[in-house]
C-alpha positions as CSV (number, residue, x, y, z in Angstrom):
1,X,-12.0,15.2,10.1
2,X,-9.7,13.3,12.5
3,X,-7.3,10.8,10.9
4,X,-5.6,8.0,12.8
5,X,-2.4,6.8,11.0
6,X,-1.4,3.2,11.8
7,X,2.4,3.4,11.8
8,X,3.5,0.9,14.4
9,X,4.4,-2.1,12.2
10,X,7.8,-3.7,12.0
11,X,8.1,-3.2,8.3
12,X,9.5,-6.7,7.8
13,X,8.9,-6.7,4.0
14,X,11.3,-3.8,3.7
15,X,14.2,-5.3,5.6
16,X,17.1,-4.5,5.8
17,X,16.0,-0.9,5.3
18,X,13.7,-0.9,8.3
19,X,16.3,-2.4,10.7
20,X,17.4,1.1,11.6
21,X,14.1,3.1,11.1
22,X,10.4,2.6,11.0
23,X,8.8,2.1,7.6
24,X,7.0,5.5,7.9
25,X,10.4,7.2,7.7
26,X,11.8,5.4,4.7
27,X,13.1,8.0,2.2
28,X,10.8,8.7,-0.7
29,X,11.9,11.3,-3.2
30,X,14.5,12.5,-0.8
31,X,12.3,12.9,2.3
32,X,10.8,10.7,5.0
33,X,7.6,9.1,3.6
34,X,5.5,10.3,6.6
35,X,6.2,13.9,5.6
36,X,4.6,13.3,2.2
37,X,1.6,11.7,4.0
38,X,1.1,14.6,6.4
39,X,1.4,17.1,3.5
40,X,-1.3,15.2,1.6
41,X,-3.6,15.2,4.6
42,X,-3.0,18.9,5.2
43,X,-3.8,19.6,1.5
44,X,-7.1,17.9,2.0
45,X,-8.1,20.0,5.0
46,X,-7.2,17.4,7.6
47,X,-5.8,19.3,10.6
48,X,-6.2,16.7,13.4
49,X,-3.8,13.8,12.8
50,X,-2.9,11.0,15.3
51,X,-0.1,8.6,14.7
52,X,-0.4,5.2,16.3
53,X,3.3,4.2,16.9
54,X,5.2,1.3,18.3
55,X,8.4,0.0,16.6
56,X,11.0,2.8,16.8
57,X,8.1,5.2,17.5
58,X,10.3,7.8,19.1
59,X,11.9,8.4,15.7
60,X,8.5,9.3,14.2
61,X,7.8,11.7,17.1
62,X,11.2,13.4,16.5
63,X,10.7,13.6,12.7
64,X,7.2,15.0,12.7
65,X,6.9,16.8,16.0
66,X,3.6,18.5,16.8
67,X,2.8,19.2,13.1
68,X,3.2,22.9,13.3
69,X,5.4,22.9,10.2
70,X,2.3,21.9,8.2
71,X,-0.2,24.0,10.2
72,X,-1.8,20.8,11.5
73,X,-1.9,19.2,15.0
74,X,-0.1,15.8,15.3
75,X,-0.5,13.7,18.4
76,X,0.6,10.2,19.2
77,X,-0.8,7.0,20.7
78,X,2.1,4.6,21.7
79,X,1.6,0.8,21.9
80,X,5.0,0.5,23.5
81,X,6.3,-3.1,23.5
82,X,2.9,-4.7,23.5
83,X,2.1,-5.1,19.9
84,X,-1.7,-5.3,19.4
85,X,-2.2,-5.6,15.7
86,X,-4.2,-3.1,13.6
87,X,-7.4,-3.8,15.5
88,X,-5.8,-3.5,18.9
89,X,-4.1,-0.3,17.9
90,X,-7.4,1.2,16.8
91,X,-9.0,0.0,20.0
92,X,-6.2,1.6,22.1
93,X,-6.8,4.9,20.2
94,X,-10.6,4.7,20.7
95,X,-9.9,4.4,24.5
96,X,-7.6,7.4,24.5
97,X,-8.3,11.1,25.1
98,X,-7.6,12.3,21.6
99,X,-10.2,10.1,19.9
100,X,-13.3,11.8,18.5
101,X,-16.6,9.9,18.3
102,X,-15.9,9.2,14.6
103,X,-12.5,9.1,12.9
104,X,-10.8,8.0,9.8
105,X,-8.1,5.3,9.7
106,X,-5.2,5.3,7.3
107,X,-2.4,2.8,7.0
108,X,1.0,4.2,7.7
109,X,2.5,2.9,4.4
110,X,-0.2,4.2,2.1
111,X,-0.3,7.3,0.0
112,X,-3.9,7.8,-1.1
113,X,-4.2,11.0,-3.3
114,X,-8.0,11.2,-3.5
115,X,-10.2,14.0,-2.1
116,X,-10.9,13.1,1.5
117,X,-13.8,15.4,2.3
118,X,-16.3,13.5,0.1
119,X,-15.4,10.3,2.0
120,X,-16.2,12.0,5.3
121,X,-19.5,13.3,3.9
122,X,-20.4,9.9,2.6
123,X,-19.8,8.4,6.0
124,X,-22.0,11.1,7.7
125,X,-24.8,10.3,5.2
126,X,-24.6,6.5,5.1
127,X,-26.3,5.6,8.3
128,X,-23.7,2.9,9.0
129,X,-21.1,2.6,11.8
130,X,-18.2,2.2,9.4
131,X,-17.3,3.0,5.8
132,X,-14.6,1.6,3.6
133,X,-13.2,3.2,0.5
134,X,-12.9,0.7,-2.3
135,X,-11.3,0.6,-5.8
136,X,-12.5,-1.5,-8.7
137,X,-9.4,-3.7,-8.9
138,X,-10.1,-7.0,-10.7
139,X,-6.8,-8.3,-9.2
140,X,-4.7,-5.7,-11.0
141,X,-2.8,-4.2,-8.1
142,X,-3.2,-7.0,-5.6
143,X,-5.8,-9.7,-4.9
144,X,-9.3,-8.3,-4.8
145,X,-10.8,-8.6,-1.3
146,X,-14.1,-6.7,-1.4
147,X,-17.4,-6.5,-3.3
148,X,-19.4,-3.3,-3.6
149,X,-23.1,-4.4,-3.5
150,X,-26.3,-2.7,-4.7
151,X,-27.3,-0.2,-2.1
152,X,-23.7,0.9,-1.4
153,X,-22.7,-1.7,1.2
154,X,-19.4,-3.6,1.1
155,X,-18.7,-7.3,1.8
156,X,-15.1,-7.8,2.7
157,X,-12.8,-10.8,2.9
158,X,-9.1,-10.4,3.6
159,X,-7.0,-13.3,2.2
160,X,-9.8,-15.5,1.1
161,X,-12.5,-15.5,-1.5
162,X,-15.5,-17.3,0.0
163,X,-17.8,-14.6,-1.3
164,X,-17.2,-15.7,-4.9
165,X,-16.1,-13.2,-7.5
166,X,-14.6,-10.1,-5.8
167,X,-14.0,-7.1,-8.0
168,X,-12.8,-4.4,-5.6
169,X,-10.0,-3.9,-3.1
170,X,-9.8,-2.1,0.2
171,X,-8.3,1.2,-0.8
172,X,-6.8,1.8,2.7
173,X,-9.0,4.6,4.1
174,X,-11.9,3.8,6.4
175,X,-14.1,5.8,8.7
176,X,-15.2,4.3,12.0
177,X,-17.5,5.0,14.9
178,X,-15.5,4.9,18.2
179,X,-18.4,3.3,20.1
180,X,-18.5,0.5,17.5
181,X,-14.8,-0.1,17.9
182,X,-15.1,-0.2,21.7
183,X,-18.0,-2.6,21.5
184,X,-16.5,-5.0,19.0
185,X,-12.7,-5.1,19.7
186,X,-11.8,-6.3,23.2
187,X,-9.4,-4.1,25.1
188,X,-5.8,-5.3,25.8
189,X,-5.9,-7.8,23.0
190,X,-4.2,-8.5,19.7
191,X,-6.6,-8.1,16.9
192,X,-6.7,-7.5,13.2
193,X,-9.0,-4.6,12.1
194,X,-10.0,-6.8,9.1
195,X,-11.9,-9.1,11.5
196,X,-14.2,-6.3,12.6
197,X,-14.7,-5.0,9.1
198,X,-15.5,-8.5,7.8
199,X,-18.2,-8.9,10.5
200,X,-19.7,-5.5,9.8
201,X,-19.9,-6.3,6.1
202,X,-21.6,-9.6,6.8
203,X,-24.2,-7.8,8.9
204,X,-24.8,-5.1,6.3
205,X,-23.2,-2.5,8.4
206,X,-20.2,-1.6,6.3
207,X,-20.9,1.2,3.9
208,X,-18.8,1.7,0.7
209,X,-17.3,4.7,-1.1
210,X,-15.8,3.9,-4.5
211,X,-12.8,5.8,-5.6
212,X,-11.3,5.6,-9.1
213,X,-7.6,6.4,-8.7
214,X,-5.0,3.8,-7.9
215,X,-3.3,3.7,-4.5
216,X,0.4,3.9,-3.7
217,X,2.3,2.2,-0.9
218,X,5.8,1.8,0.3
219,X,5.7,-1.9,1.3
220,X,8.0,-2.8,-1.5
221,X,10.9,-1.3,-3.6
222,X,8.6,-1.3,-6.6
223,X,5.9,0.6,-4.6
224,X,8.4,3.2,-3.6
225,X,9.6,3.6,-7.2
226,X,6.0,4.2,-8.4
227,X,5.3,6.7,-5.7
228,X,8.5,8.6,-6.4
229,X,7.5,8.9,-10.1
230,X,4.2,10.4,-8.9
231,X,5.8,12.8,-6.5
232,X,8.4,14.0,-9.0
233,X,6.0,14.5,-11.9
234,X,4.7,18.0,-12.1
235,X,0.9,18.3,-11.8
236,X,-1.9,18.8,-9.3
237,X,-2.4,15.0,-8.8
238,X,0.7,14.8,-6.6
239,X,-0.8,17.2,-4.1
240,X,-4.4,16.5,-3.2
241,X,-6.3,14.1,-5.3
242,X,-5.0,11.4,-7.6
243,X,-4.1,7.7,-7.5
244,X,-2.3,1.5,-5.0
245,X,-0.4,-0.6,-7.3
């Protein structure tokens, strides 16, 4: 499994902490967050990791290097000063040499301690060009934005509820076909990945994989506090398969 980590954002919600460093390097339990993320991926058997970087991206390169400390390979795709949004960053990666025909996408502020291999197998078996992991949410952790429909397909709406009652939320881990990305997201453009996922869902082309553990994220001080409690509590869930507030 190849995983693209979207870590190029400005981290404005976490100012002033992100004025001097990218959000991926905010300290969590005494260490840069990205180290915890890489360790979790490695524990799940992911050995091919690509970080999409932009804002203060050189600091992420310096902190993580080539991944040899974790027995994984880490490479980088740099947006430079031309910020492209999440969709544009994924398109840039799909155009690049490191990209496989199929790859997973993970947000750079998310800690998703669920088993990853079943997600990859579900994508391989679903017959769709994209798969989204979803959590039954009922607006507990954030506003629900997805509906898992009979037959295992997902309908998705980011920021609006035109589908009626939405019970699930995008968990933050998707698997995509590179040819689909190249066909649907124009090159050299600013785009939100949610736009493509919404269109695929409307066309019945977005498969769903339901997880049952909460997600964690570092987009707020409360989120960091929750993750630190997880990481400092002894138990197997902190390593490879547990819980997004």
